[in-house]
GUSE-547398 format. One record per residue (C-alpha): x, y, z; residue in one letter. Coordinates in nm, 3 decimals. Example, Ala and Ser with C-alpha at 12.3 -4.5 7.8 and 13.67 -1.06 7.14 Angstrom:
2
<u->1.230	v->-0.450	w->0.780	code->A>
<u->1.367	v->-0.106	w->0.714	code->S>
//
This chain:
222
<u->3.704	v->-1.448	w->9.559	code->M>
<u->3.978	v->-1.693	w->9.657	code->T>
<u->4.211	v->-1.801	w->9.380	code->G>
<u->4.091	v->-1.547	w->9.128	code->Y>
<u->4.375	v->-1.413	w->8.912	code->R>
<u->4.321	v->-1.047	w->8.833	code->W>
<u->4.405	v->-0.953	w->8.477	code->D>
<u->4.412	v->-0.575	w->8.430	code->F>
<u->4.707	v->-0.614	w->8.195	code->G>
<u->4.501	v->-0.719	w->7.893	code->T>
<u->4.258	v->-0.433	w->7.959	code->V>
<u->4.540	v->-0.178	w->7.965	code->L>
<u->4.700	v->-0.334	w->7.659	code->Q>
<u->4.379	v->-0.257	w->7.469	code->N>
<u->4.370	v->0.106	w->7.580	code->W>
<u->4.310	v->0.215	w->7.218	code->E>
<u->3.967	v->0.051	w->7.227	code->I>
<u->3.881	v->0.231	w->7.550	code->L>
<u->4.019	v->0.559	w->7.415	code->A>
<u->3.799	v->0.534	w->7.105	code->R>
<u->3.506	v->0.447	w->7.327	code->G>
<u->3.573	v->0.747	w->7.552	code->L>
<u->3.586	v->0.972	w->7.247	code->A>
<u->3.251	v->0.829	w->7.134	code->G>
<u->3.107	v->0.890	w->7.480	code->T>
<u->3.213	v->1.254	w->7.480	code->F>
<u->3.090	v->1.306	w->7.124	code->Q>
<u->2.750	v->1.162	w->7.207	code->L>
<u->2.721	v->1.359	w->7.532	code->A>
<u->2.828	v->1.695	w->7.387	code->V>
<u->2.606	v->1.675	w->7.078	code->V>
<u->2.305	v->1.551	w->7.274	code->S>
<u->2.348	v->1.818	w->7.540	code->L>
<u->2.380	v->2.097	w->7.284	code->G>
<u->2.078	v->1.987	w->7.084	code->V>
<u->1.881	v->1.915	w->7.401	code->G>
<u->1.941	v->2.261	w->7.545	code->L>
<u->1.837	v->2.441	w->7.227	code->V>
<u->1.523	v->2.229	w->7.184	code->L>
<u->1.455	v->2.249	w->7.557	code->G>
<u->1.454	v->2.628	w->7.546	code->L>
<u->1.203	v->2.629	w->7.261	code->L>
<u->0.983	v->2.362	w->7.418	code->I>
<u->1.005	v->2.521	w->7.763	code->G>
<u->0.895	v->2.853	w->7.618	code->G>
<u->0.606	v->2.680	w->7.444	code->A>
<u->0.511	v->2.506	w->7.770	code->R>
<u->0.488	v->2.844	w->7.943	code->Y>
<u->0.292	v->3.001	w->7.659	code->S>
<u->-0.081	v->3.068	w->7.696	code->R>
<u->-0.131	v->2.974	w->7.332	code->N>
<u->-0.287	v->2.626	w->7.335	code->H>
<u->-0.143	v->2.546	w->6.991	code->L>
<u->0.202	v->2.578	w->7.149	code->L>
<u->0.132	v->2.465	w->7.503	code->H>
<u->-0.042	v->2.131	w->7.447	code->W>
<u->0.198	v->1.981	w->7.187	code->P>
<u->0.495	v->2.087	w->7.402	code->A>
<u->0.333	v->1.932	w->7.710	code->T>
<u->0.266	v->1.605	w->7.524	code->A>
<u->0.627	v->1.590	w->7.402	code->F>
<u->0.766	v->1.644	w->7.752	code->V>
<u->0.538	v->1.385	w->7.911	code->E>
<u->0.622	v->1.119	w->7.653	code->V>
<u->0.998	v->1.154	w->7.679	code->F>
<u->1.005	v->1.205	w->8.056	code->R>
<u->0.788	v->0.901	w->8.129	code->N>
<u->0.944	v->0.638	w->7.905	code->T>
<u->1.285	v->0.475	w->7.966	code->P>
<u->1.579	v->0.616	w->7.773	code->V>
<u->1.688	v->0.266	w->7.671	code->L>
<u->1.345	v->0.202	w->7.517	code->V>
<u->1.373	v->0.531	w->7.328	code->Q>
<u->1.715	v->0.437	w->7.193	code->I>
<u->1.593	v->0.093	w->7.084	code->M>
<u->1.283	v->0.244	w->6.922	code->W>
<u->1.481	v->0.491	w->6.713	code->F>
<u->1.725	v->0.219	w->6.607	code->F>
<u->1.483	v->-0.065	w->6.529	code->F>
<u->1.137	v->0.088	w->6.482	code->A>
<u->1.202	v->0.431	w->6.334	code->F>
<u->1.355	v->0.294	w->6.009	code->P>
<u->1.030	v->0.101	w->5.955	code->I>
<u->0.814	v->0.414	w->5.964	code->V>
<u->1.074	v->0.644	w->5.802	code->A>
<u->1.204	v->0.615	w->5.445	code->P>
<u->1.571	v->0.597	w->5.548	code->F>
<u->1.811	v->0.395	w->5.760	code->E>
<u->1.919	v->0.511	w->6.103	code->V>
<u->2.273	v->0.441	w->6.224	code->S>
<u->2.353	v->0.351	w->6.584	code->A>
<u->2.501	v->0.698	w->6.635	code->Y>
<u->2.195	v->0.871	w->6.490	code->A>
<u->1.954	v->0.661	w->6.696	code->A>
<u->2.144	v->0.722	w->7.019	code->A>
<u->2.180	v->1.094	w->6.947	code->T>
<u->1.811	v->1.131	w->6.864	code->L>
<u->1.697	v->0.953	w->7.178	code->A>
<u->1.938	v->1.125	w->7.415	code->L>
<u->1.884	v->1.469	w->7.258	code->S>
<u->1.505	v->1.446	w->7.273	code->L>
<u->1.510	v->1.304	w->7.624	code->N>
<u->1.744	v->1.582	w->7.736	code->T>
<u->1.527	v->1.844	w->7.566	code->S>
<u->1.222	v->1.720	w->7.760	code->A>
<u->1.397	v->1.752	w->8.095	code->F>
<u->1.562	v->2.078	w->7.993	code->S>
<u->1.223	v->2.217	w->7.895	code->A>
<u->1.101	v->2.158	w->8.249	code->E>
<u->1.410	v->2.328	w->8.391	code->I>
<u->1.356	v->2.625	w->8.162	code->F>
<u->0.986	v->2.636	w->8.249	code->R>
<u->1.055	v->2.627	w->8.623	code->A>
<u->1.324	v->2.894	w->8.587	code->G>
<u->1.094	v->3.117	w->8.385	code->I>
<u->0.811	v->3.074	w->8.634	code->Q>
<u->1.042	v->3.172	w->8.920	code->S>
<u->1.072	v->3.526	w->8.783	code->I>
<u->0.824	v->3.770	w->8.933	code->A>
<u->0.526	v->3.860	w->8.716	code->R>
<u->0.617	v->4.227	w->8.747	code->G>
<u->0.923	v->4.166	w->8.528	code->Q>
<u->0.697	v->4.046	w->8.247	code->W>
<u->0.464	v->4.341	w->8.294	code->D>
<u->0.751	v->4.589	w->8.284	code->A>
<u->0.891	v->4.436	w->7.965	code->A>
<u->0.547	v->4.434	w->7.805	code->R>
<u->0.499	v->4.799	w->7.902	code->A>
<u->0.815	v->4.880	w->7.706	code->L>
<u->0.653	v->4.731	w->7.395	code->G>
<u->0.856	v->4.409	w->7.383	code->M>
<u->0.718	v->4.103	w->7.209	code->S>
<u->0.705	v->3.767	w->7.392	code->Y>
<u->1.039	v->3.645	w->7.245	code->P>
<u->1.200	v->3.980	w->7.330	code->Q>
<u->1.070	v->3.959	w->7.686	code->Q>
<u->1.228	v->3.615	w->7.723	code->L>
<u->1.558	v->3.707	w->7.559	code->R>
<u->1.619	v->4.049	w->7.712	code->R>
<u->1.456	v->4.039	w->8.055	code->V>
<u->1.348	v->3.695	w->8.179	code->I>
<u->1.618	v->3.451	w->8.070	code->L>
<u->1.916	v->3.660	w->8.191	code->P>
<u->1.766	v->3.644	w->8.540	code->Q>
<u->1.645	v->3.285	w->8.521	code->A>
<u->1.965	v->3.126	w->8.387	code->V>
<u->2.149	v->3.183	w->8.713	code->K>
<u->1.881	v->2.988	w->8.898	code->R>
<u->1.877	v->2.711	w->8.639	code->M>
<u->2.254	v->2.656	w->8.618	code->L>
<u->2.285	v->2.392	w->8.896	code->P>
<u->1.999	v->2.189	w->8.746	code->A>
<u->2.158	v->2.200	w->8.401	code->F>
<u->2.498	v->2.092	w->8.529	code->T>
<u->2.337	v->1.798	w->8.708	code->N>
<u->2.151	v->1.710	w->8.388	code->R>
<u->2.479	v->1.715	w->8.198	code->G>
<u->2.626	v->1.464	w->8.444	code->L>
<u->2.325	v->1.236	w->8.407	code->E>
<u->2.354	v->1.255	w->8.030	code->L>
<u->2.722	v->1.160	w->8.042	code->L>
<u->2.634	v->0.842	w->8.229	code->K>
<u->2.330	v->0.769	w->8.010	code->M>
<u->2.550	v->0.750	w->7.701	code->T>
<u->2.648	v->0.402	w->7.823	code->S>
<u->2.300	v->0.286	w->7.716	code->L>
<u->2.408	v->0.331	w->7.354	code->A>
<u->2.615	v->0.014	w->7.393	code->S>
<u->2.285	v->-0.178	w->7.360	code->A>
<u->2.280	v->-0.094	w->6.989	code->I>
<u->2.656	v->-0.146	w->6.942	code->A>
<u->2.754	v->0.221	w->6.931	code->F>
<u->3.129	v->0.225	w->7.011	code->P>
<u->3.126	v->0.424	w->7.334	code->E>
<u->3.318	v->0.349	w->7.655	code->L>
<u->3.103	v->0.066	w->7.791	code->L>
<u->3.091	v->-0.103	w->7.450	code->Y>
<u->3.471	v->-0.089	w->7.437	code->G>
<u->3.490	v->-0.258	w->7.779	code->A>
<u->3.246	v->-0.525	w->7.664	code->R>
<u->3.460	v->-0.590	w->7.356	code->T>
<u->3.771	v->-0.640	w->7.571	code->I>
<u->3.585	v->-0.853	w->7.828	code->A>
<u->3.447	v->-1.080	w->7.555	code->T>
<u->3.787	v->-1.126	w->7.393	code->A>
<u->3.987	v->-1.188	w->7.712	code->H>
<u->3.724	v->-1.326	w->7.953	code->F>
<u->3.794	v->-1.057	w->8.215	code->N>
<u->3.464	v->-0.872	w->8.268	code->P>
<u->3.542	v->-0.781	w->8.631	code->I>
<u->3.859	v->-0.596	w->8.535	code->E>
<u->3.717	v->-0.434	w->8.221	code->A>
<u->3.401	v->-0.302	w->8.386	code->Y>
<u->3.588	v->-0.199	w->8.702	code->T>
<u->3.824	v->0.013	w->8.496	code->L>
<u->3.533	v->0.170	w->8.307	code->V>
<u->3.361	v->0.251	w->8.637	code->A>
<u->3.680	v->0.421	w->8.756	code->L>
<u->3.700	v->0.623	w->8.433	code->V>
<u->3.340	v->0.742	w->8.474	code->Y>
<u->3.410	v->0.831	w->8.837	code->F>
<u->3.728	v->1.022	w->8.743	code->A>
<u->3.523	v->1.231	w->8.498	code->I>
<u->3.204	v->1.274	w->8.701	code->A>
<u->3.348	v->1.342	w->9.048	code->W>
<u->3.530	v->1.668	w->8.957	code->P>
<u->3.222	v->1.784	w->8.767	code->L>
<u->3.008	v->1.707	w->9.072	code->T>
<u->3.238	v->1.915	w->9.289	code->Q>
<u->3.210	v->2.195	w->9.034	code->L>
<u->2.831	v->2.179	w->9.062	code->V>
<u->2.857	v->2.211	w->9.441	code->Y>
<u->3.092	v->2.507	w->9.406	code->A>
<u->2.858	v->2.682	w->9.162	code->V>
<u->2.564	v->2.627	w->9.396	code->E>
<u->2.758	v->2.777	w->9.689	code->R>
<u->2.850	v->3.083	w->9.484	code->V>
<u->2.492	v->3.134	w->9.369	code->L>
<u->2.361	v->3.102	w->9.726	code->R>
<u->2.603	v->3.372	w->9.842	code->R>
<u->2.484	v->3.601	w->9.563	code->Q>
<u->2.117	v->3.574	w->9.663	code->E>
//
């Protein structure tokens, strides 16, 4: 790009906007991941259940949120949900709802796969000791399954961190929205979005290496 004058200075001068956006990104990611894991455990358990009243609604939930785009889900909760619900939904609430429910759907499948990987004899032994289904999960199955599910959950956390950028579509002040604000004010989208990409990379790359390290440790323990 001959003759282009790079202008990272105005981006760095507005670091407060990016800092607030980064804080919003982390807030959205942490809350959505926490809610998604809790709901995912409940839905995954229901998916594995032989009770049709639990299994079929859980299956329908997972299929809906796994097979529709996250951006569409965010837009639906922000624009459509207030029409069918008797209250307003803020940008933060809409983004949190969409990301949490989407994460819970994928987490449910991770939990289900982890639970199914445990030998049937473990269930039979727990049942022989008089444990109820929740007790079997809590005391016998999940402690063994979590180790196998950990790499998948860490990868899901990384994906969620990057998906928070979709909340900029409804003007939630996360990192990408901060970059857009700076780019609009100073006409330097290349610099603003390049810096944001570098920030995402600086956060995600060490976490990716951590995932690889965890996977190597777990393989050695098998």
